C-alpha positions in Angstrom: -36.2 -17.0 -19.2 -37.6 -14.4 -21.4 -38.7 -15.3 -25.0 -35.4 -14.7 -27.1 -36.9 -12.1 -29.3 -37.7 -9.6 -26.2 -36.2 -6.9 -24.3 -35.0 -8.2 -20.9 -34.7 -6.3 -17.8 -31.2 -6.3 -16.0 -31.3 -6.2 -12.4 -27.1 -5.7 -11.9 -27.4 -2.2 -10.7 -30.1 0.7 -10.2 -30.5 1.8 -13.6 -32.3 -1.8 -14.5 -31.9 -1.5 -18.1 -34.4 -3.3 -20.6 -31.8 -4.8 -23.1 -32.6 -5.8 -26.2 -31.4 -8.9 -28.0 -27.7 -8.3 -28.9 -27.4 -5.5 -27.1 -25.3 -4.3 -23.9 -27.1 -2.1 -21.2 -26.1 1.5 -20.7 -23.0 0.3 -18.8 -21.6 -2.1 -21.8 -20.9 -4.4 -18.9 -24.3 -6.9 -19.4 -26.0 -8.0 -22.5 -28.5 -9.7 -23.7 -27.6 -12.9 -25.3 -30.6 -15.1 -26.5 -32.8 -14.1 -23.8 -30.1 -14.1 -20.8 -28.5 -11.6 -19.3 -24.3 -12.4 -19.6 -21.9 -10.5 -18.4 -19.7 -9.0 -21.4 -16.3 -9.0 -19.8 -14.9 -12.4 -18.2 -14.1 -12.7 -14.6 -10.2 -12.6 -13.5 -8.6 -15.4 -12.3 -5.2 -15.1 -10.7 -2.5 -17.3 -10.2 1.3 -17.2 -9.2 1.6 -20.6 -11.2 1.0 -18.9 -14.4 3.9 -17.5 -16.1 3.1 -14.9 -18.5 0.5 -14.9 -21.0 -3.2 -15.5 -20.2 -5.8 -18.3 -20.7 -9.3 -18.5 -21.0 -11.1 -20.8 -18.9 -14.8 -21.9 -20.1 -17.3 -21.7 -17.4 -20.2 -24.1 -16.9 -18.6 -26.0 -20.0 -19.7 -29.7 -20.3 -16.4 -31.0 -21.6 -14.2 -29.3 -18.8 -11.5 -31.4 -17.5 -10.9 -29.8 -14.1 -7.0 -29.3 -14.9 -7.5 -26.2 -16.5 -6.9 -23.7 -13.2 -3.9 -24.0 -10.9 -4.6 -24.8 -7.6 -3.3 -21.5 -6.2 -6.1 -19.9 -8.3 -7.5 -16.7 -6.5 -11.1 -15.6 -7.9 -11.2 -11.9 -8.3 -14.3 -9.4 -8.4 -13.2 -8.3 -11.8 -15.8 -9.5 -14.0 -17.8 -11.6 -11.6 -20.8 -9.5 -11.7 -23.1 -7.3 -9.1 -26.0 -8.7 -7.1 -27.9 -5.4 -6.8 -29.9 -5.3 -4.9 -28.1 -7.8 -2.4 -30.5 -9.5 -1.0 -29.1 -12.7 -2.7 -25.7 -14.0 -2.0 -22.8 -12.6 -3.8 -22.0 -13.8 -7.3 -18.7 -16.4 -6.3 -18.5 -17.6 -2.5 -15.3 -19.8 -3.2 -14.1 -22.5 -0.4 -10.5 -22.8 -0.2 -7.4 -24.3 2.0 -4.9 -22.1 2.8 -2.0 -23.5 5.0 -4.6 -26.2 5.8 -7.4 -24.2 7.3 -10.4 -23.7 5.5 -11.2 -20.5 4.1 -14.1 -19.0 2.3 -13.6 -16.0 -0.1 -16.5 -13.9 -1.1 -16.2 -12.2 -4.6 -18.4 -9.3 -6.0 -18.0 -6.4 -7.9 -19.4 -3.5 -5.7 -21.3 0.0 -7.0 -19.6 3.1 -5.2 -21.6 6.1 -5.1 -19.3 7.0 -2.4 -15.8 7.0 -3.9 -13.0 9.1 -4.9 -9.6 9.1 -6.2 -6.5 10.5 -4.1 -3.8 11.5 -6.5 0.1 12.4 -5.5 1.6 14.1 -8.2 5.7 14.7 -7.7 6.7 17.6 -8.6 7.9 21.2 -7.0 5.8 23.1 -10.0 2.9 25.3 -8.4 -0.4 23.5 -10.0 -2.8 26.0 -7.6 -3.7 27.0 -4.4 -4.8 25.0 -1.6 -8.5 24.4 -2.0 -8.4 25.2 -6.0 -11.3 23.6 -8.1 -10.0 20.8 -10.3 -11.9 20.7 -13.4 -12.1 18.1 -16.6 -14.0 19.5 -19.6 -14.9 22.7 -17.7 -16.6 20.3 -15.3 -15.5 20.7 -11.3 -14.2 17.2 -10.4 -12.4 17.8 -7.4 -9.9 20.0 -5.3 -6.5 20.3 -4.9 -5.5 19.5 -1.3 -2.4 19.7 0.9 0.9 19.5 -0.5 3.0 16.6 0.9 7.4 16.5 0.7 7.9 17.0 -3.0 4.6 16.4 -4.1 1.3 18.2 -5.0 -1.9 16.4 -4.0 -5.5 16.1 -5.6 -8.7 14.9 -4.0 -11.4 14.0 -7.1 -14.3 12.7 -7.6 -17.0 11.9 -4.2 -20.5 11.7 -4.1 -21.0 15.3 -4.3 -19.8 15.8 -8.0 -21.2 12.6 -9.0 -24.6 12.8 -7.5 -24.7 16.5 -6.2 -24.2 18.6 -9.3 -25.6 18.4 -12.6 -25.7 15.8 -15.0 -22.3 16.7 -16.9 -20.7 17.4 -13.7 -21.6 13.6 -12.7 -21.0 12.2 -16.1 -17.6 13.7 -16.7 -16.5 13.0 -12.8 -17.5 9.4 -13.3 -15.7 9.3 -16.8 -12.6 10.8 -15.3 -12.1 8.9 -12.4 -12.8 5.6 -14.4 -10.3 6.8 -16.8 -7.9 7.3 -13.9 -8.3 3.9 -11.9 -7.9 2.1 -15.1 -4.5 3.5 -16.1 -5.2 5.9 -18.7 -4.4 9.5 -18.8 -6.4 12.5 -18.2 -6.0 16.2 -18.7 -7.4 18.3 -15.9 -7.4 22.6 -15.3 -6.4 23.8 -11.9 -8.2 27.4 -11.2 -5.7 29.9 -10.8 -3.0 27.2 -11.5 -1.8 24.9 -14.3 -3.2 22.4 -16.8 -2.0 19.2 -15.8 -2.0 15.5 -17.4 -2.0 12.8 -14.7 -1.8 9.0 -15.6 -0.8 6.6 -12.7 2.7 5.3 -13.1 3.8 8.1 -15.4 5.3 11.3 -15.0 2.8 14.4 -15.0 2.9 16.9 -17.9 2.4 20.3 -16.3 1.5 23.0 -18.7 2.8 20.7 -21.9 6.0 20.2 -19.8 7.1 16.7 -18.7 8.2 16.3 -15.5 11.4 14.4 -14.7 12.5 14.8 -11.2 10.9 15.3 -7.6 12.9 17.4 -5.3 15.5 15.6 -3.4 14.4 17.7 -0.3 13.6 21.1 1.0 16.5 23.8 0.3 17.5 23.3 4.2 17.5 19.3 3.7 19.3 19.6 0.8 22.3 21.9 2.6 22.0 19.1 5.5 22.6 16.2 2.8 25.5 18.0 0.6 26.9 20.6 2.8 30.1 18.2 3.1 30.4 18.2 -0.7 30.4 21.9 -1.1 33.1 22.6 1.6 36.2 23.8 0.0 34.7 24.2 -3.2 32.7 27.5 -3.1 32.3 29.9 -0.4 28.1 30.1 -0.1 25.3 28.1 -1.7 21.9 29.0 -1.7 19.2 26.3 -2.5 15.9 27.8 -3.8 13.0 26.7 -2.9 9.2 27.4 -2.5 9.1 26.2 0.8 12.3 26.7 3.0 15.0 28.3 0.9 18.4 27.1 2.6 21.8 29.4 3.3 24.8 27.0 3.9 26.7 29.7 5.9 24.1 30.3 8.1 22.7 26.9 8.5 23.6 24.5 11.3 25.3 22.2 9.0 27.3 24.5 7.8 28.2 25.7 11.3 29.1 22.5 12.6 31.7 22.1 9.2 33.3 25.6 10.1 31.6 27.7 7.4 32.7 31.2 7.4 30.0 34.3 7.3 29.8 35.5 3.8 27.7 38.6 4.5 24.6 37.5 2.2 21.4 38.7 2.8 18.1 36.9 1.4 14.6 38.5 1.0 12.5 36.5 3.0 11.0 35.6 6.2 14.0 33.7 8.4 13.0 30.7 10.3 15.9 29.8 11.9 19.5 30.4 10.8 19.8 29.6 7.1 16.3 28.7 6.5 13.8 31.0 5.0 10.4 30.9 4.2 8.6 32.7 1.3 11.4 34.1 -0.6 9.0 34.1 -3.8 5.4 33.1 -4.8 5.2 30.0 -5.8 5.3 28.9 -9.7 6.9 26.9 -12.5 10.6 28.3 -11.7 13.6 27.5 -9.4 12.6 25.3 -6.8 8.6 25.7 -7.6 8.8 29.6 -7.2 8.1 31.9 -10.3 12.2 33.0 -10.1 13.6 32.8 -13.6 16.7 34.7 -12.1 17.9 33.4 -8.5 19.3 36.9 -7.8 15.8 38.4 -7.1 16.0 37.2 -3.8 19.2 38.4 -2.7 19.4 41.9 -0.9 23.1 43.8 -0.6 25.6 41.9 0.3 27.1 43.3 3.8 30.9 44.0 3.7 31.1 44.3 7.6 29.5 40.6 7.7 32.3 38.8 5.8 31.2 39.6 2.2 34.3 40.6 -0.1 35.3 41.0 -3.7 36.0 37.6 -5.3 33.5 35.7 -3.0 32.4 32.6 -4.9 28.2 31.7 -4.8 26.5 28.9 -5.8 22.6 28.9 -6.5 21.1 25.4 -7.1 17.6 24.5 -7.1 16.1 21.3 -5.0 16.3 19.1 -8.1 19.7 20.3 -9.2 17.8 21.2 -12.9 18.5 24.7 -12.0 21.7 26.0 -11.0 24.3 29.1 -11.5 27.5 30.2 -10.3 28.9 33.7 -9.5 31.6 36.1 -8.2 31.2 39.0 -6.4 33.1 41.9 -8.1 34.6 45.2 -6.6 31.3 46.7 -5.8 30.1 43.5 -4.1 27.9 42.6 -6.9 27.2 38.7 -8.1 28.7 38.3 -11.7 27.8 34.9 -13.2 30.4 32.7 -14.6 30.8 29.4 -15.9 30.4 26.6 -13.5 33.4 25.1 -12.3 34.4 21.4 -13.1 34.5 20.9 -9.3 31.3 22.0 -8.7 29.6 19.8 -11.4 29.7 16.6 -9.6 27.9 18.1 -6.6 25.1 19.3 -9.0 24.8 16.1 -10.6 24.7 14.2 -7.1 21.6 16.3 -6.2 20.0 15.3 -9.2 21.2 11.7 -8.9 19.3 11.8 -5.6 15.7 12.9 -7.0 13.5 10.2 -7.5 11.7 9.8 -10.8 8.6 12.1 -11.1 5.4 9.7 -11.2 1.5 10.3 -10.7 0.2 7.9 -8.2 -3.7 7.1 -8.2 -5.5 5.9 -5.1 -9.0 4.7 -5.5 -10.8 5.5 -2.2 -14.1 3.6 -1.5 -16.8 3.3 1.7 -17.7 -0.4 1.0 -21.2 0.2 3.1 -24.7 0.1 2.3 -26.4 -3.1 1.1 -23.0 -4.7 -0.8 -22.6 -6.5 2.7 -25.9 -8.5 2.4 -24.3 -10.2 -0.2 -21.5 -11.3 2.1 -23.8 -12.2 5.5 -27.0 -12.3 6.9 -26.0 -9.6 9.7 -23.8 -7.0 7.8 -22.5 -5.6 10.7 -20.7 -8.1 11.6 -18.8 -7.9 8.1 -17.9 -4.8 8.9 -16.2 -5.5 12.7 -14.5 -8.4 10.9 -13.0 -6.4 8.7 -12.1 -3.8 11.0 -11.0 -6.3 13.4 -8.4 -7.8 11.0 -10.1 -11.2 10.8 -11.5 -10.7 7.0 -8.7 -9.8 4.8 -10.0 -7.0 2.4 -8.6 -7.3 -1.4 -9.6 -5.6 -4.7 -8.8 -7.3 -7.7 -6.2 -9.0 -5.4 -4.4 -6.0 -4.3 -4.0 -5.4 -1.1 -6.0 -2.6 0.6 -5.6 -0.3 3.3 -8.7 0.1 6.0 -9.3 3.2 7.3 -10.1 2.8 11.2 -13.1 4.2 12.4 -16.7 3.0 11.3 -17.7 1.4 8.2 -15.1 -0.2 5.5 -13.3 2.8 3.9 -10.6 1.2 2.1 -7.9 2.7 -0.4 -5.9 0.7 -2.8 -3.1 1.7 -5.5 -4.8 1.2 -8.9 -1.6 -0.4 -10.5 -1.6 -3.1 -8.0 -5.1 -4.0 -10.1 -4.9 -6.1 -13.4 -5.9 -3.9 -16.2 -9.6 -3.0 -17.0 -10.4 -3.7 -13.5 -12.9 -0.8 -12.8 -16.1 -0.1 -14.7 -19.3 2.0 -14.1 -22.7 2.3 -13.9 -24.5 5.4 -15.4 -26.2 6.5 -12.3 -23.3 7.8 -12.2 -20.8 5.5 -10.3 -18.0 3.4 -10.3 -17.7 -0.3 -10.2 -14.8 -1.9 -8.6 -14.1 -5.4 -7.4 -14.2 -6.6 -4.0 -12.9 -9.9 -2.3 -13.4 -10.6 1.5 -11.1 -13.6 2.8 -11.6 -15.3 5.8 -12.0 -18.6 8.0 -14.7 -20.3 7.2 -15.9 -20.9 10.6 -15.6 -17.1 11.1 -18.0 -16.7 8.1 -20.5 -19.1 9.2 -20.3 -17.2 12.8 -21.1 -13.8 10.8 -24.1 -15.4 9.3 -22.8 -16.2 6.0 -24.4 -17.5 3.2 -23.4 -21.0 3.8 -25.7 -22.5 0.6 -24.1 -20.6 -1.8 -20.4 -21.9 -0.9 -19.1 -23.8 -3.6 -15.1 -25.2 -4.3 -13.1 -23.3 -7.1 -14.1 -26.6 -9.3 -17.5 -26.4 -8.5 -17.4 -22.3 -9.1 -15.4 -23.2 -12.8 -17.8 -25.7 -13.8 -21.4 -24.3 -12.7 -20.3 -20.7 -13.8 -21.9 -17.8 -11.7 -25.2 -16.0 -12.2 -23.8 -13.7 -15.0 -20.1 -14.6 -16.2 -19.9 -17.0 -19.1 -16.1 -17.3 -19.1 -12.9 -16.5 -16.9 -9.4 -15.3 -17.7 -6.9 -16.7 -15.9 -4.0 -14.1 -15.6 -0.5 -14.1 -13.4 -0.5 -11.8 -10.5 0.2 -8.2 -11.5 3.9 -7.3 -10.9 5.2 -4.0 -11.0 
């Protein structure tokens, strides 16, 4: 132990800070307490037996009675500390029994330069063209990727933004990812598109407007779902959508129901009967288009194909938020009229079938490098064990999806982790908790650090290399 009045060097990450007494390192995660490096946040323990609230468990306390921790307690990587470089065993290697089987859980906080977040934004609003740069505080932090059904997708972070650009780019990318992973709101601007506020589990705010619903489906799918509801109430229905605009009289669903032709003409690229692509450019209007007046997509009505004075028309968006009712006059021009009471329920049904608009944030990391050496002396065997399903990988106790192929690339929903689970180091890189759980025999066979295995009771009684306390919580429930 160093003299309590001197700066001491922290080896928990590549920055290797010299920390003065009573001060923290650049990451605010480690401090110099009386000449000893300590972890500023407690390690998080999870228990199903704990109902509500939190409990502080003293590490390495001489008077600990051994009854503070329920028997089902799971030690997470949150607050556990890091063993960089990982020539030494992970901070906690805990033995346990699960259904009578001897198990080992290896716990660490991993440092990720190769990481990012995938953001799913439930909205039809146009956020920006595919491939467009996403900026935070003017710095590029990611890009727009392929749109999915009813949602726009962003890919943020990654090693090239963290370390391959300017220092401000890396710093702001790291800060934005950290905030998103810890459930905080981040405002971003998309080149050629919208300004969006993203927060996990909350509705997106697009150009100052909070989204309410994601679409029930594309225009064609909406007709497939609700054509029977409209039959006998209206002569024609057009569902306006940026992807596929649907026309009920031409659509197969309408044909099966015996819908008569109406002589309607749609300005767009006809795909199959009743389905039209590119009726408008994408935007913030009807159905994710630029339209504020849906009549812009209609051509002249054709009398020879069924158009007639008095024919009724409902135009509606894929969320039901935008709708209008028209009647053709003597010149076969649609004239807007109040929506009949009988059609109100059908529009409300579209709205009812739309799910709430939310932002989903998935952390993606590549658990490679030397962190595996903190788990086993032959690191490739850990990779193979995870890929083979023998070793269960969790992050802060949350289930992870492990990508097939080489390496340990995983994804986890940030809302499944306890709050404040993610940290950072100013290299810059993110810090995320990891837990590897596997049978004890398999752990020893892969070259695990047998001498470092301790029971939960011993782990609490003796503490780790850095932590000074633990926080016992109930498992997160959404």
